[in-house]
SENUNU-674165 format. One line per field, with one value per residue (C-alpha): residue number from 0; x, y, z. Coordinates in nm, 3 decimals, padded with zeros to 5 digits. Layout:
num <- NUM	...
x <- X	...
y <- Y	...
z <- Z	...
END
This chain:
num <- 0	1	2	3	4	5	6	7	8	9	10	11	12	13	14	15	16	17	18	19	20	21	22	23	24	25	26	27	28	29	30	31	32	33	34	35	36	37	38	39	40	41	42	43	44	45	46	47	48	49	50	51	52	53	54	55	56	57	58	59	60	61	62	63	64	65	66	67	68	69	70	71	72	73	74	75	76	77	78	79	80	81	82	83	84	85	86	87	88	89	90	91	92	93	94	95	96	97	98	99	100	101	102	103	104	105	106	107	108	109	110	111	112	113	114	115	116	117	118	119	120	121	122	123	124	125	126	127	128	129	130	131	132	133	134	135	136	137	138	139	140	141	142	143	144	145	146	147	148	149	150	151	152	153	154	155	156	157	158	159	160	161	162	163	164	165	166	167	168	169	170	171	172	173	174	175	176	177	178	179	180	181	182	183	184	185	186	187	188	189	190	191	192	193	194	195	196	197	198	199	200	201	202	203	204	205	206	207	208	209	210	211	212	213	214	215	216	217	218	219	220	221	222	223	224	225	226	227	228	229	230	231	232	233	234	235	236	237	238	239	240	241	242	243	244	245	246	247	248	249	250	251	252	253	254	255	256	257	258	259	260	261	262	263	264	265	266	267	268	269	270	271	272	273	274	275	276	277	278	279	280	281	282	283	284	285	286	287	288	289	290	291	292	293	294	295	296	297	298	299	300	301	302	303	304	305	306	307	308	309	310	311	312	313	314	315	316	317	318	319	320	321	322	323	324	325	326	327	328	329	330	331	332	333	334	335	336	337	338	339	340	341	342	343	344	345	346	347	348	349	350	351	352	353	354	355	356	357	358	359	360	361	362	363	364	365	366	367	368	369	370	371	372	373	374	375	376	377	378	379	380	381	382	383	384	385	386	387	388	389	390	391	392	393	394	395	396	397	398	399	400	401	402	403	404	405	406	407	408	409	410	411	412	413	414	415	416	417	418	419	420	421	422	423	424	425	426	427	428	429	430	431	432	433	434	435	436	437	438	439	440	441	442	443	444	445	446	447	448	449	450	451	452	453	454	455	456	457	458	459	460	461	462	463	464	465	466	467	468	469	470	471	472	473	474	475	476	477	478	479	480	481	482	483	484	485	486	487	488	489	490	491	492	493	494	495	496	497	498	499	500	501	502	503	504	505	506	507	508	509	510	511	512	513	514	515	516	517	518	519	520	521	522	523	524	525	526	527	528	529	530	531	532	533	534	535	536	537	538	539	540	541	542	543	544	545	546	547	548	549	550	551	552	553	554	555	556	557	558	559	560	561	562	563	564	565	566	567	568	569	570	571	572	573	574	575	576	577	578	579	580	581	582	583	584	585	586	587	588	589	590	591	592	593	594	595	596	597	598	599	600	601	602	603	604	605	606	607	608	609	610	611	612	613	614	615	616	617	618	619	620	621	622	623	624	625	626	627	628	629	630	631	632	633	634	635	636	637	638	639	640	641	642	643	644	645	646	647	648	649	650	651	652	653	654	655	656	657	658	659	660	661	662	663	664	665	666	667	668	669	670	671
x <- -01.192	-01.285	-00.986	-01.082	-01.438	-01.306	-01.091	-01.386	-01.603	-01.334	-01.311	-01.687	-01.684	-01.400	-01.580	-01.904	-01.736	-01.579	-01.895	-02.145	-01.912	-01.848	-02.219	-02.315	-02.017	-02.144	-02.492	-02.344	-02.104	-02.384	-02.647	-02.862	-02.816	-02.931	-02.577	-02.386	-02.021	-01.775	-01.405	-01.316	-00.980	-00.892	-00.585	-00.419	-00.107	00.072	-00.042	-00.351	-00.578	-00.816	-01.086	-01.414	-01.708	-02.024	-02.327	-02.669	-02.967	-03.094	-02.770	-02.728	-03.051	-03.034	-02.676	-02.566	-02.319	-02.000	-01.718	-01.367	-01.198	-00.864	-00.633	-00.302	00.052	00.079	-00.297	-00.562	-00.907	-01.085	-00.967	-01.226	-01.514	-01.684	-01.709	-01.796	-02.071	-02.230	-02.236	-02.339	-02.635	-02.735	-02.741	-02.391	-02.176	-01.844	-01.511	-01.279	-00.950	-00.620	-00.345	-00.061	00.146	-00.098	-00.359	-00.447	-00.315	00.014	00.215	00.423	00.562	00.922	00.984	01.311	01.148	00.864	00.676	00.627	00.500	00.228	00.003	00.045	-00.182	-00.381	-00.697	-00.710	-00.654	-00.949	-01.156	-01.090	-01.211	-01.520	-01.618	-01.674	-01.912	-02.284	-02.377	-02.176	-02.378	-02.273	-02.447	-02.574	-02.232	-02.056	-01.911	-01.867	-02.054	-01.755	-01.603	-01.245	-01.140	-00.842	-00.666	-00.301	-00.122	-00.469	-00.521	-00.211	-00.349	-00.688	-00.528	-00.313	-00.619	-00.798	-00.494	-00.477	-00.853	-00.835	-00.563	-00.792	-01.076	-00.866	-00.822	-01.161	-01.406	-01.553	-01.447	-01.465	-01.425	-01.704	-01.585	-01.292	-01.242	-00.915	-00.841	-00.509	-00.313	-00.198	00.014	00.351	00.414	00.226	00.490	00.749	00.588	00.684	00.338	00.296	00.031	-00.172	-00.160	-00.301	-00.573	-00.679	-00.712	-01.025	-01.224	-01.600	-01.578	-01.693	-01.374	-01.303	-01.027	-01.041	-00.743	-00.712	-00.559	-00.339	-00.235	00.120	00.229	00.060	-00.107	00.181	00.451	00.688	00.680	00.722	01.020	01.182	01.126	00.905	00.562	00.384	00.231	-00.114	-00.222	-00.453	-00.450	-00.720	-00.490	-00.210	-00.143	-00.216	-00.560	-00.638	-00.561	-00.768	-01.067	-01.025	-00.865	-01.182	-01.158	-01.148	-01.259	-01.442	-01.394	-01.689	-01.828	-01.842	-01.692	-01.768	-01.454	-01.436	-01.796	-01.752	-01.773	-01.480	-01.452	-01.208	-01.303	-01.078	-01.166	-00.967	-00.801	-00.464	-00.381	-00.496	-00.806	-00.971	-01.042	-01.231	-01.413	-01.781	-01.684	-01.484	-01.753	-02.013	-01.797	-01.781	-02.161	-02.200	-01.958	-02.131	-02.471	-02.337	-02.152	-02.446	-02.735	-02.897	-02.930	-03.169	-03.382	-03.093	-02.917	-03.031	-02.948	-02.960	-02.961	-02.724	-02.732	-02.421	-02.397	-02.041	-01.918	-02.115	-01.901	-01.589	-01.699	-01.819	-01.512	-01.329	-01.542	-01.437	-01.075	-01.094	-01.238	-00.958	-00.682	-00.875	-00.898	-00.525	-00.559	-00.795	-00.646	-00.294	-00.410	-00.581	-00.277	-00.052	-00.250	-00.159	00.118	00.460	00.323	00.291	00.672	00.620	00.543	00.864	00.951	00.896	01.243	01.310	01.302	01.630	01.744	01.542	01.686	01.717	01.874	01.735	02.027	01.959	01.591	01.670	01.918	01.661	01.396	01.635	01.700	01.327	01.258	01.552	01.426	01.079	01.179	01.491	01.304	01.087	01.368	01.576	01.284	01.341	01.711	01.659	01.336	01.394	01.776	01.802	02.158	02.225	02.080	02.267	02.594	02.555	02.451	02.750	02.990	02.857	02.882	03.248	03.334	03.164	03.355	03.686	03.619	03.501	03.794	04.044	03.868	03.871	04.241	04.331	04.129	04.291	04.647	04.604	04.414	04.150	03.801	03.635	03.310	03.478	03.628	03.294	03.104	03.361	03.351	02.973	02.951	03.227	03.055	02.717	02.863	03.057	02.738	02.559	02.848	02.797	02.421	02.472	02.720	02.480	02.162	02.077	02.138	01.935	01.645	01.620	01.371	01.538	01.445	01.499	01.310	01.039	00.826	00.916	00.788	00.871	01.243	01.290	01.068	01.275	01.593	01.462	01.360	01.701	01.880	01.640	01.709	02.087	02.077	01.838	02.067	02.367	02.179	02.080	02.443	02.565	02.283	02.347	02.721	02.709	02.393	02.242	02.541	02.703	02.374	02.348	02.167	02.251	02.161	01.896	01.693	01.633	01.459	01.662	01.822	01.548	01.568	01.515	01.177	01.043	01.159	01.021	00.689	00.667	00.727	00.471	00.208	00.263	00.232	-00.077	-00.249	-00.183	-00.305	-00.629	-00.674	-00.626	-00.851	-01.127	-01.040	-01.064	-01.398	-01.523	-01.394	-01.582	-01.908	-01.915	-01.648	-01.511	-01.185	-01.084	-00.986	-01.008	-00.900	-00.558	-00.490	-00.622	-00.585	-00.634	-00.626	-00.306	-00.163	00.122	00.379	00.291	00.362	00.697	00.783	00.682	00.955	01.210	01.091	00.971	01.319	01.441	01.148	01.198	01.523	01.327	01.035	01.264	01.511	01.260	01.019	01.298	01.382	01.018	00.974	01.281	01.167	00.818	00.900	00.899	00.591	00.533	00.431	00.169	-00.166	-00.255	00.061	00.272	00.066	00.074	00.451	00.488	00.273	00.465	00.799	00.678	00.493	00.533	00.790	00.604	00.283	00.448	00.624	00.289	00.126	00.408	00.427	00.055	-00.021	00.208	00.062	-00.293	-00.198	00.069	00.024	00.372	00.432	00.692	00.892	00.776	01.000	00.853	00.545	00.539	00.730	00.475	00.188	00.372	00.419	00.042	00.002	00.291	00.139	-00.156	00.070	00.313	00.030	-00.106	00.245	00.312	00.002	00.082	00.443	00.353	00.048	00.208	00.528	00.325	00.121	00.410	00.735	00.862	01.022	01.014	00.639	00.536	00.842	00.746	00.380	00.447	00.715	00.503	00.160	00.255	00.479	00.199	-00.040	00.213	00.289	-00.075	-00.168	00.111	00.293	00.486	00.706	00.633	00.874	00.637
y <- 02.138	01.769	01.686	01.965	01.832	01.485	01.629	01.813	01.500	01.295	01.560	01.543	01.161	01.157	01.398	01.204	00.880	01.053	01.221	00.946	00.677	00.879	00.954	00.586	00.498	00.758	00.606	00.268	00.415	00.605	00.332	00.553	00.855	00.676	00.697	01.021	00.975	01.242	01.272	01.330	01.435	01.433	01.505	01.249	01.260	01.083	01.302	01.341	01.053	01.075	00.851	00.822	00.823	00.637	00.752	00.600	00.832	00.872	00.777	01.127	01.085	00.709	00.583	00.269	-00.015	00.107	-00.047	00.100	-00.067	-00.008	-00.112	-00.291	-00.176	00.063	00.116	00.354	00.348	00.327	-00.034	-00.119	00.003	-00.339	-00.365	00.003	-00.002	-00.331	-00.262	00.105	00.020	-00.231	00.049	00.047	00.355	00.280	00.463	00.355	00.473	00.582	00.461	00.692	00.802	00.642	00.823	01.153	01.063	01.194	01.060	01.309	01.060	00.942	00.697	00.510	00.219	00.360	00.031	00.016	00.373	00.313	00.058	-00.016	00.271	00.366	00.168	00.228	00.601	00.597	00.391	00.649	00.922	00.732	00.627	00.995	01.056	01.076	00.857	00.561	00.321	00.230	-00.010	00.070	-00.002	00.232	-00.045	00.069	-00.123	-00.083	-00.347	-00.318	-00.470	-00.452	-00.614	-00.726	-00.446	-00.323	-00.663	-00.611	-00.273	-00.428	-00.705	-00.458	-00.237	-00.527	-00.596	-00.230	-00.217	-00.518	-00.341	-00.038	-00.258	-00.388	-00.029	00.121	-00.169	-00.118	-00.190	00.033	-00.255	-00.510	-00.731	-00.793	-00.920	-00.939	-01.029	-01.149	-01.127	-01.354	-01.268	-01.262	-00.891	-00.881	-01.120	-00.855	-00.632	-00.902	-01.051	-01.426	-01.638	-01.702	-01.334	-01.239	-01.505	-01.418	-01.049	-01.117	-01.187	-01.212	-01.033	-01.187	-01.240	-01.365	-01.412	-01.434	-01.644	-01.696	-02.031	-01.875	-01.575	-01.469	-01.376	-01.541	-01.849	-02.095	-02.031	-02.296	-02.153	-01.799	-01.902	-02.061	-01.746	-01.944	-01.811	-01.812	-02.157	-02.299	-02.266	-02.437	-02.188	-02.354	-02.653	-02.442	-02.403	-02.031	-02.088	-02.372	-02.152	-01.870	-02.102	-02.244	-02.574	-02.745	-03.094	-03.092	-02.729	-02.633	-02.309	-02.074	-02.221	-02.018	-02.159	-02.038	-01.918	-01.717	-01.604	-01.490	-01.643	-01.699	-01.818	-01.854	-01.824	-01.968	-01.838	-01.959	-01.624	-01.451	-01.168	-00.866	-01.044	-01.009	-00.647	-00.744	-01.059	-01.137	-01.445	-01.244	-00.977	-01.247	-01.367	-01.008	-00.979	-01.320	-01.222	-00.895	-01.067	-01.289	-01.016	-00.776	-01.022	-00.858	-00.523	-00.618	-00.314	-00.084	-00.276	-00.521	-00.884	-01.168	-00.969	-01.141	-00.923	-00.725	-00.400	-00.276	-00.402	-00.130	00.131	-00.054	-00.102	00.254	00.397	00.198	00.367	00.703	00.581	00.508	00.853	01.010	00.863	00.929	01.295	01.347	01.289	01.578	01.806	01.767	01.795	02.124	02.251	02.187	02.457	02.725	02.968	02.865	02.527	02.441	02.416	02.069	01.947	01.862	01.673	01.300	01.139	00.894	00.529	00.354	00.105	-00.215	-00.570	-00.716	-01.061	-01.354	-01.330	-00.963	-01.034	-01.309	-01.086	-00.804	-01.043	-01.157	-00.796	-00.722	-01.032	-00.950	-00.593	-00.716	-00.996	-00.888	-00.626	-00.908	-01.162	-00.914	-00.768	-00.981	-00.898	-00.523	-00.499	-00.767	-00.752	-01.122	-01.210	-01.461	-01.240	-00.932	-01.123	-01.243	-00.896	-00.737	-00.991	-00.928	-00.554	-00.580	-00.790	-00.535	-00.248	-00.431	-00.528	-00.181	-00.013	-00.240	-00.179	00.197	00.207	-00.019	00.188	00.512	00.378	00.217	00.517	00.276	00.340	00.618	00.421	00.152	00.419	00.597	00.275	00.163	00.503	00.512	00.155	00.209	00.521	00.345	00.032	00.246	00.432	00.101	-00.033	00.258	00.194	-00.179	-00.117	00.118	-00.087	-00.069	00.308	00.378	00.149	00.221	00.486	00.817	01.182	01.251	00.952	00.844	00.592	00.242	00.081	00.366	00.333	-00.026	00.043	00.345	00.142	-00.127	00.136	00.306	-00.026	-00.121	00.214	00.167	-00.185	-00.075	00.213	-00.022	-00.249	00.052	00.170	-00.171	-00.204	00.144	00.104	-00.258	-00.262	00.081	00.309	00.098	00.119	00.496	00.539	00.849	01.030	01.218	00.898	00.889	01.226	01.354	01.644	01.904	02.266	02.391	02.542	02.200	02.040	02.322	02.315	01.939	01.989	02.269	02.071	01.766	01.974	02.159	01.840	01.666	01.973	01.971	01.597	01.630	01.936	01.714	01.448	01.700	01.820	01.460	01.413	01.722	01.630	01.251	01.153	00.893	00.857	00.673	00.312	-00.058	-00.297	-00.186	00.060	00.405	00.771	00.953	01.307	01.399	01.610	01.862	01.604	01.392	01.692	01.748	01.381	01.410	01.670	01.420	01.099	01.212	01.311	00.961	00.795	01.028	00.842	00.517	00.650	00.843	00.562	00.277	00.498	00.587	00.220	00.133	00.421	00.318	-00.045	00.048	00.335	00.139	00.110	-00.252	-00.130	00.118	00.110	-00.142	-00.346	-00.061	-00.029	-00.403	-00.406	-00.104	-00.272	-00.596	-00.421	-00.237	-00.519	-00.844	-00.991	-00.877	-01.034	-01.369	-01.352	-01.316	-01.588	-01.829	-01.728	-01.751	-02.025	-02.264	-02.152	-02.242	-02.564	-02.709	-02.520	-02.364	-02.038	-01.998	-01.776	-01.887	-01.635	-01.336	-01.219	-00.838	-00.800	-01.006	-00.799	-00.479	-00.614	-00.664	-00.290	-00.204	-00.375	-00.135	00.166	00.057	-00.056	00.299	00.446	00.233	00.368	00.727	00.681	00.571	00.792	01.123	01.042	00.971	01.287	01.531	01.359	01.475	01.202	01.419	01.479	01.127	01.091	01.403	01.301	00.945	01.032	01.299	01.135	00.777	00.888	01.088	00.795	00.576	00.823	00.904	00.536	00.397	00.449	00.774	00.842	01.204	01.432	01.731
z <- -03.312	-03.310	-03.087	-02.850	-02.829	-02.751	-02.475	-02.320	-02.347	-02.173	-01.900	-01.846	-01.844	-01.590	-01.357	-01.406	-01.297	-00.997	-00.870	-00.951	-00.817	-00.502	-00.453	-00.469	-00.248	00.000	-00.011	00.082	00.337	00.512	00.469	00.248	00.473	00.791	00.932	00.973	00.869	00.980	01.054	01.417	01.560	01.928	02.132	02.357	02.568	02.281	01.992	01.776	01.677	01.385	01.249	01.064	01.305	01.196	01.399	01.325	01.337	01.692	01.865	02.012	02.209	02.248	02.322	02.139	02.174	02.011	01.810	01.789	01.497	01.332	01.052	01.022	00.953	00.654	00.616	00.749	00.907	00.571	00.544	00.811	00.591	00.565	00.944	00.985	00.722	00.821	01.194	01.175	00.953	01.223	01.480	01.630	01.665	01.494	01.501	01.218	01.365	01.209	01.443	01.537	01.235	00.994	00.788	00.955	01.301	01.435	01.727	01.922	02.175	02.190	01.903	01.946	01.762	01.547	01.516	01.892	01.899	01.640	01.806	02.181	02.292	01.981	02.051	02.423	02.379	02.139	02.384	02.656	02.421	02.307	02.659	02.747	02.454	02.528	02.231	02.369	02.584	02.941	03.176	03.524	03.682	03.441	03.223	02.863	02.596	02.366	02.140	02.017	01.689	01.460	01.170	01.200	01.388	01.483	01.643	01.857	01.961	02.045	02.250	02.443	02.498	02.667	02.885	02.990	03.045	03.276	03.475	03.488	03.612	03.899	04.017	03.931	03.951	03.603	03.244	02.939	02.692	02.666	02.381	02.150	01.795	01.602	01.241	01.107	01.433	01.712	02.018	01.842	01.905	02.235	02.370	02.276	02.539	02.793	02.853	02.902	02.732	03.047	03.141	02.802	02.806	03.161	03.074	02.868	03.184	03.117	02.782	02.455	02.255	01.904	01.649	01.271	01.160	00.784	00.700	00.429	00.639	00.547	00.899	01.194	01.342	01.309	01.573	01.435	01.082	01.215	01.431	01.126	00.918	00.678	00.773	00.434	00.473	00.529	00.895	01.143	01.428	01.631	01.690	01.844	02.216	02.196	02.046	02.287	02.588	02.439	02.405	02.757	02.642	02.512	02.368	01.983	01.933	01.615	01.424	01.453	01.776	02.097	02.416	02.767	02.947	03.272	03.238	02.878	02.531	02.295	01.936	01.649	01.282	01.010	00.661	00.360	00.303	00.283	00.523	00.316	00.183	00.527	00.426	00.113	00.213	00.251	00.453	00.706	00.722	00.789	01.079	01.207	01.199	01.367	01.642	01.730	01.721	01.999	02.188	02.200	02.187	02.492	02.314	02.036	02.121	02.022	01.745	01.480	01.561	01.308	00.983	00.740	00.426	00.330	00.135	00.202	-00.136	-00.316	-00.142	-00.259	-00.619	-00.668	-00.497	-00.766	-01.034	-00.885	-00.880	-01.254	-01.312	-01.107	-01.322	-01.643	-01.538	-01.594	-01.967	-02.054	-01.786	-01.922	-02.282	-02.197	-02.007	-02.308	-02.492	-02.240	-02.349	-02.215	-02.105	-02.475	-02.470	-02.329	-02.681	-02.865	-03.178	-03.136	-03.131	-03.411	-03.313	-03.249	-03.514	-03.483	-03.485	-03.833	-03.809	-03.613	-03.373	-03.306	-03.250	-03.001	-02.820	-02.807	-02.672	-02.400	-02.301	-02.284	-02.073	-01.848	-01.805	-01.713	-01.476	-01.291	-01.078	-00.942	-00.908	-00.708	-00.512	-00.202	-00.202	-00.218	-00.016	00.247	00.252	00.167	00.263	-00.014	-00.285	-00.167	-00.154	-00.515	-00.637	-00.460	-00.609	-00.959	-00.897	-00.787	-01.093	-01.318	-01.155	-01.199	-01.562	-01.666	-01.485	-01.661	-01.992	-01.932	-01.845	-02.139	-02.388	-02.268	-02.269	-02.609	-02.754	-02.872	-03.001	-02.803	-02.793	-02.584	-02.362	-02.315	-02.252	-01.996	-01.826	-01.800	-01.673	-01.418	-01.281	-01.260	-01.099	-00.850	-00.754	-00.710	-00.501	-00.262	-00.255	-00.191	00.089	00.264	00.247	00.618	00.662	00.347	00.442	00.813	00.921	00.998	01.043	00.673	00.529	00.769	00.576	00.701	00.383	00.149	00.226	00.103	-00.198	-00.300	-00.237	-00.472	-00.727	-00.733	-00.780	-01.058	-01.226	-01.201	-01.347	-01.622	-01.709	-01.728	-01.968	-02.178	-02.196	-02.309	-02.561	-02.697	-02.752	-02.870	-03.079	-03.145	-03.198	-03.475	-03.667	-03.650	-03.322	-03.120	-02.800	-02.997	-03.034	-02.658	-02.643	-02.348	-02.540	-02.494	-02.384	-02.030	-02.120	-02.224	-01.899	-01.687	-01.872	-01.812	-01.439	-01.407	-01.599	-01.378	-01.059	-01.184	-01.301	-00.970	-00.779	-00.981	-00.923	-00.549	-00.537	-00.675	-00.416	-00.131	-00.263	-00.268	00.088	00.206	00.034	00.058	00.314	00.073	-00.119	-00.436	-00.380	-00.453	-00.180	-00.050	-00.333	-00.242	-00.327	00.003	00.132	00.312	00.594	00.589	00.701	00.397	00.174	00.343	00.293	-00.073	-00.127	00.001	-00.165	-00.509	-00.640	-00.551	-00.725	-01.022	-01.094	-01.125	-01.329	-01.564	-01.635	-01.657	-01.851	-02.093	-02.141	-02.208	-02.453	-02.651	-02.668	-02.789	-03.027	-03.352	-03.575	-03.479	-03.132	-03.248	-03.073	-02.805	-02.862	-02.733	-02.416	-02.352	-02.395	-02.162	-01.897	-01.934	-01.890	-01.579	-01.399	-01.597	-01.361	-01.050	-01.177	-01.244	-00.906	-00.728	-00.940	-00.855	-00.488	-00.409	-00.660	-00.476	-00.141	-00.246	-00.427	-00.196	00.129	00.104	-00.084	-00.356	-00.121	00.226	00.400	00.211	00.398	00.408	00.081	-00.112	00.030	-00.059	-00.411	-00.441	-00.381	-00.612	-00.917	-00.972	-00.911	-01.182	-01.410	-01.416	-01.437	-01.747	-01.921	-01.826	-01.936	-02.285	-02.339	-02.244	-02.432	-02.746	-02.683	-02.635	-02.737	-02.397	-02.185	-01.872	-01.843	-01.742	-01.519	-01.323	-01.312	-01.197	-00.943	-00.770	-00.798	-00.717	-00.430	-00.270	-00.310	-00.129	00.151	00.232	00.238	00.457	00.785	00.802	01.101	01.187	01.370	01.370
END
């Protein structure tokens, strides 16, 4: 009875955190109810665009200057919340846009190269839609009082929108775009569309234009470093030719100052930030406010000019409170589900711990295995994710040697009728190394976006995860036959010998719990128009094509979560890892190496101006998002194993839940 009461109390606390956190986040997002926030969807000739529309009270009767702002590669419109909140509360209409095949938007155009289908037309298609709305201000000549803004890939889209709008002006005599502000993007990918520097700079015309260029940005603002493939270095964008031309070639330009060019004003801001930090920065948001104060200074009767206070962070912090409540919710929900007839089959006898190391030598060897298991996923991340040529060559060579050695050992043990343990170990290792050889030889086909697996970032992550699972399994096989089996360890100690009912019950519970969690999320979305998030890590609502993709990706990720989860459980099963020690060890084994990788990588960048891995830009940012996912997965893995003794429950839960979180919060090439 006491346990049941605790479960109900935890359920109530979880829901309280979700609803109270979401309510306060809504209050910040809507500026205390003074701004109506709604999701809009509209058709274009290239598909369907979606976004969050922020409309201040009175804008229907009194049109306002408008901002169309969008996110970067792999993200969604919610990442522009600081800009959307701060500018809408100052009286601007704001559309926080999902670009094609991101968030809730779907592109139906031809996509021979998906990246170049996402962004070239997203912003301008949205501008064309917004220009026709009655709440968007136009001047007497029909020029739209619309600003375009975007981060990273959204910056490319904004730049291209201005170029297309200037072409439109040459034909029509009026402009739809009044001003332009980018964050974390230069012209690197605009050049790929065959535009020249002068053509781009001249397209701004009399518009107010600005750029936010973080000096520690992983991608842009240093053409020489980018050309050398070593872009993660400290930058001084304002000193480059591109920036000089943008500013009209002034003598000794200063960051943050406006320069008159072609009848308009232009500026460059240089905060001390990395690429993703622009989304979560009071400094960058202050630059945004400063820029729009300048761009729309003549419209002080419609929008607030000169107000410096910021409140967007309350939305972020209380969305984080709701995020905590969301993950807490799975504990009482699953505990209650385990009491349902049939589903109670998920509870099985806790497997006995494997024999623990006794001698100093065994303890040292075990420590080495634990450290290897924690660090090799990070050390090999760039090889598997970024297809690093040197790393892949070394891994392949080791794999071939392992195949040869285990094949020779297998043949020798069979011909000599030697110990069956040697034969079995050799057989298992040969099969695993052969599978990995196939995976290694097909890196490009497995990583490249295709009609089956359409997440450009999900593919290299799942490729990394499968390789990590294979290597982990090889280590477990060696450890079992060399160390555990001679001391009486058996397959029963791993908890994988359970009946079909227990496995099926685990799967059904995982699906039901996730369905309940997302039902709460959808309810929050309907009521408050917020999701659960902190910075780049978010639990978002999804579309049907995300669900279809989930069916394809989650079985692949199940391999990772099952094998790594099994390894962690077996290394934390002894009494010395009871309580918090077990959770700390589980977390360390899941993310310890990744954490130290990031500390080394970014620590050197901030101290020396050159990152630990200067060629790893996107992969390091992806790793930042991977850490909280695996942190939560580690806790779920240990908790639900200790709760039920079932090694399948957490694997099903993590593989389905974490995969959906990834798919809904990244780019997904849609063929619908």
